[in-house]
C-alpha positions as CSV (number, residue, x, y, z in Angstrom):
1,M,-1.2,-79.4,-55.5
2,N,-2.3,-82.8,-54.1
3,N,-2.4,-84.2,-57.7
4,I,1.2,-83.0,-58.3
5,W,2.3,-84.6,-55.1
6,A,0.5,-87.9,-55.9
7,V,2.3,-88.1,-59.3
8,C,5.6,-87.1,-57.7
9,K,5.3,-89.8,-55.0
10,R,4.5,-92.4,-57.7
11,E,7.5,-91.5,-59.7
12,I,9.9,-91.4,-56.7
13,K,8.6,-94.9,-55.8
14,T,9.3,-96.1,-59.3
15,Y,12.8,-94.7,-59.2
16,F,13.6,-96.4,-55.9
17,T,11.8,-99.7,-56.6
18,S,13.9,-100.2,-59.7
19,P,17.7,-100.2,-59.9
20,I,17.8,-96.9,-61.9
21,A,18.2,-94.5,-59.0
22,Y,20.5,-96.8,-57.0
23,V,22.9,-97.4,-60.0
24,A,22.9,-93.8,-61.0
25,I,23.6,-92.5,-57.4
26,T,26.2,-95.2,-56.8
27,V,28.1,-94.4,-60.0
28,F,27.8,-90.7,-59.3
29,L,29.2,-91.0,-55.8
30,I,32.1,-93.4,-56.8
31,V,33.2,-91.2,-59.7
32,T,32.9,-87.9,-57.8
33,G,34.5,-89.4,-54.7
34,F,37.5,-90.4,-56.9
35,F,37.8,-86.9,-58.3
36,F,37.5,-85.4,-54.8
37,Y,40.2,-87.7,-53.4
38,T,42.5,-86.9,-56.4
39,L,42.1,-83.1,-56.0
40,I,42.6,-83.3,-52.2
41,Q,45.8,-85.2,-52.7
42,W,47.0,-82.7,-55.3
43,F,46.1,-79.8,-53.0
44,N,48.1,-81.4,-50.1
45,M,51.1,-81.8,-52.4
46,Q,50.9,-78.1,-53.4
47,S,50.6,-77.1,-49.8
48,M,53.7,-79.0,-48.7
49,Q,55.7,-77.5,-51.6
50,M,54.6,-74.0,-50.9
51,A,55.0,-74.2,-47.1
52,R,58.6,-73.3,-47.7
53,N,57.5,-69.9,-48.9
54,P,54.9,-68.3,-46.6
55,Q,54.0,-65.7,-49.2
56,Y,52.8,-68.3,-51.7
57,F,51.4,-70.5,-49.0
58,Q,48.9,-67.8,-47.9
59,Q,47.6,-67.6,-51.5
60,L,46.4,-71.2,-51.4
61,N,42.6,-71.4,-51.8
62,I,41.0,-74.7,-51.3
63,N,37.7,-73.5,-52.8
64,Q,39.4,-72.6,-56.1
65,M,41.9,-75.4,-56.2
66,V,39.6,-78.3,-55.1
67,F,35.9,-77.5,-55.2
68,A,35.9,-75.4,-58.4
69,P,37.5,-78.2,-60.5
70,L,35.3,-80.7,-58.7
71,F,32.1,-78.9,-59.6
72,H,33.2,-78.8,-63.3
73,N,33.9,-82.6,-63.2
74,I,30.5,-83.2,-61.5
75,S,28.7,-81.1,-64.3
76,I,30.2,-83.4,-66.9
77,I,29.1,-86.5,-64.9
78,L,25.6,-85.1,-64.8
79,L,25.8,-84.7,-68.6
80,F,25.8,-88.5,-68.8
81,L,23.6,-89.4,-65.9
82,V,20.6,-87.0,-66.3
83,P,19.5,-88.5,-69.6
84,I,19.5,-91.9,-67.9
85,L,17.3,-90.6,-65.1
86,T,14.8,-88.9,-67.4
87,M,14.6,-91.2,-70.4
88,R,11.8,-93.4,-68.9
89,L,9.5,-90.6,-67.5
90,F,7.3,-90.4,-70.6
91,A,8.8,-92.9,-73.0
92,E,7.9,-95.8,-70.7
93,E,4.3,-94.5,-70.3
94,K,4.0,-94.3,-74.1
95,K,5.4,-97.8,-74.7
96,S,3.3,-99.5,-72.1
97,K,0.2,-97.6,-73.2
98,T,-0.4,-96.2,-69.7
99,E,-0.2,-92.6,-70.8
100,E,-3.8,-92.9,-72.1
101,L,-4.9,-93.6,-68.5
102,L,-3.0,-90.5,-67.4
103,F,-4.6,-88.3,-70.1
104,T,-8.1,-89.5,-69.2
105,S,-7.6,-89.0,-65.4
106,P,-8.8,-85.9,-63.6
107,I,-5.2,-84.8,-63.4
108,S,-4.2,-82.0,-65.8
109,I,-1.2,-82.4,-68.2
110,S,0.7,-79.6,-66.4
111,Q,0.2,-81.4,-63.0
112,I,1.5,-84.7,-64.5
113,I,4.6,-83.0,-66.0
114,L,5.3,-81.1,-62.8
115,G,4.9,-84.2,-60.7
116,K,7.4,-86.2,-62.8
117,Y,9.7,-83.2,-62.9
118,L,9.7,-82.8,-59.1
119,A,10.4,-86.5,-58.7
120,S,13.5,-86.2,-61.0
121,L,14.6,-83.2,-59.0
122,F,14.3,-85.2,-55.8
123,V,16.8,-87.8,-57.1
124,L,19.1,-85.0,-58.2
125,L,18.9,-83.4,-54.8
126,V,19.7,-86.7,-53.1
127,M,22.8,-87.1,-55.3
128,L,24.1,-83.6,-54.5
129,L,23.4,-83.9,-50.8
130,L,25.2,-87.2,-50.5
131,N,28.1,-85.7,-52.5
132,G,28.0,-82.6,-50.2
133,L,28.9,-84.9,-47.3
134,L,32.5,-85.0,-48.7
135,S,32.9,-81.3,-47.9
136,L,32.4,-82.1,-44.2
137,F,35.9,-83.7,-44.2
138,V,37.3,-80.5,-45.6
139,F,35.6,-78.4,-42.9
140,A,36.9,-80.8,-40.3
141,F,40.5,-80.6,-41.4
142,G,40.6,-77.3,-43.4
143,N,39.1,-73.9,-43.6
144,P,37.1,-73.5,-46.8
145,E,34.8,-70.6,-47.5
146,F,31.2,-71.7,-46.9
147,M,29.3,-69.3,-49.3
148,P,31.3,-70.0,-52.4
149,L,30.8,-73.7,-51.7
150,L,27.1,-73.2,-51.3
151,I,26.8,-71.2,-54.5
152,G,28.8,-73.9,-56.3
153,Y,26.3,-76.5,-55.3
154,L,23.4,-74.2,-56.2
155,G,25.0,-73.9,-59.6
156,L,25.1,-77.7,-59.9
157,F,21.4,-78.0,-58.9
158,L,20.4,-75.3,-61.4
159,M,22.3,-77.0,-64.2
160,G,21.0,-80.4,-63.3
161,A,17.4,-79.0,-63.1
162,S,17.8,-77.6,-66.6
163,F,19.1,-80.9,-67.8
164,M,16.1,-82.6,-66.2
165,A,13.6,-80.3,-67.8
166,L,15.0,-80.8,-71.3
167,G,15.5,-84.6,-70.6
168,I,11.8,-84.9,-69.9
169,F,11.0,-83.2,-73.2
170,F,13.1,-85.7,-75.1
171,S,11.4,-88.5,-73.2
172,S,8.0,-87.2,-74.4
173,L,9.1,-87.4,-78.0
174,T,9.6,-91.1,-78.3
175,E,8.6,-94.4,-76.7
176,N,12.2,-95.7,-77.0
177,Q,14.2,-94.9,-73.8
178,I,17.6,-95.3,-75.5
179,V,16.6,-92.8,-78.2
180,A,15.4,-90.3,-75.5
181,A,18.7,-90.7,-73.6
182,A,20.8,-90.3,-76.8
183,L,18.9,-87.1,-77.8
184,G,19.4,-85.7,-74.3
185,F,23.0,-86.4,-74.2
186,G,23.7,-85.0,-77.6
187,F,21.8,-81.8,-76.8
188,F,23.5,-81.3,-73.5
189,L,26.9,-81.9,-75.0
190,L,26.2,-79.4,-77.8
191,F,25.4,-76.6,-75.3
192,F,28.5,-77.5,-73.3
193,V,30.8,-77.0,-76.3
194,L,29.2,-73.7,-77.4
195,N,31.7,-71.9,-75.2
196,W,34.6,-73.5,-77.0
197,A,32.9,-72.8,-80.4
198,S,32.5,-69.1,-79.6
199,Q,36.3,-68.8,-79.7
200,F,36.2,-69.3,-83.4
201,A,33.2,-66.9,-84.0
202,G,33.3,-63.2,-84.2
203,G,31.1,-60.2,-83.6
204,I,27.6,-60.7,-82.2
205,W,27.8,-64.5,-82.8
206,R,30.5,-64.8,-80.1
207,S,28.3,-63.1,-77.6
208,V,25.3,-65.2,-78.6
209,L,27.2,-68.5,-78.3
210,N,28.7,-67.5,-75.0
211,Y,25.3,-66.7,-73.5
212,L,23.8,-69.9,-74.7
213,S,26.6,-72.0,-73.3
214,F,26.0,-74.0,-70.1
215,F,29.6,-73.7,-69.2
216,Q,29.8,-69.9,-69.4
217,H,27.1,-69.4,-66.8
218,F,28.2,-72.3,-64.6
219,D,31.8,-71.1,-64.4
220,D,30.9,-68.0,-62.4
221,L,28.8,-70.0,-59.9
222,T,31.7,-72.4,-59.3
223,R,33.9,-69.4,-58.3
224,G,31.2,-68.3,-55.8
225,I,29.9,-65.5,-58.0
226,L,26.1,-65.3,-57.8
227,D,24.7,-63.3,-60.8
228,T,21.0,-62.9,-61.5
229,T,21.8,-63.3,-65.2
230,D,23.0,-66.9,-64.6
231,I,19.9,-67.7,-62.4
232,V,17.6,-66.3,-65.1
233,Y,19.4,-68.4,-67.8
234,Y,18.9,-71.7,-66.0
235,L,15.3,-70.9,-65.0
236,S,14.5,-70.0,-68.6
237,F,15.9,-73.4,-69.7
238,M,13.7,-75.1,-67.1
239,F,10.6,-73.3,-68.3
240,F,11.5,-73.9,-71.9
241,G,11.9,-77.6,-71.4
242,L,8.7,-78.0,-69.5
243,F,6.8,-75.9,-72.0
244,L,8.0,-78.0,-74.9
245,T,7.0,-81.1,-73.0
246,Y,3.5,-79.7,-72.4
247,S,3.2,-78.8,-76.1
248,V,4.2,-82.3,-77.2
249,I,1.9,-84.1,-74.7
250,Q,-1.0,-81.7,-75.4
251,S,-0.7,-82.3,-79.2
252,R,-0.6,-86.1,-78.7
253,R,-3.6,-86.0,-76.4
254,W,-5.9,-84.6,-79.0
255,R,-4.9,-86.8,-81.9
């Protein structure tokens, strides 16, 4: 455990002694803040229009009208930012030839991978926590439901963690960080549009494409529905990404 923590601290320090984390977090907060402000403005307009009709006014739900669309927008932003955050984790080691030092150290490959992965999750958690501060304004002036909001952020973390695991795998394939980022972005985008592609499929293929789609599992979480199927799906992707990374590093170690 100490070895994992040592690798994790080293990677966190690398993130925050370079502009990568600061730029990614700043862009993330500016863009999500813009979406949040726009959705709040739209909700206020809807509230004023429906205030004339008490029956419709009572049906207003800030969780569904503001936070659910916000979570979907954030997931798309993560689609772009996660490959940038993970592209250097192994690609940089390979290019600078420092991976040989890691492989000959007393730290195991699984500990190296987990340490780097936890560091990337730390950056993701910082991004989501800072974004979560926006909800404090809603609680101060409105009355949103807490549990659906919490489940929505859990969904964002699980999706981001899945992206991170797969992004690390793509970083382990090449020494070129741009190639690693492009592979990650293309793969994430593919799994995002599978839900759309399933509409044109029939029979068992529709069910398969729906199950594989990131969007299909994330949609329930944004609406405050916590299903073990969705949790297992994202945990499986995390394990799959880390396992592939381990296989790539292990095969390169013994060449």
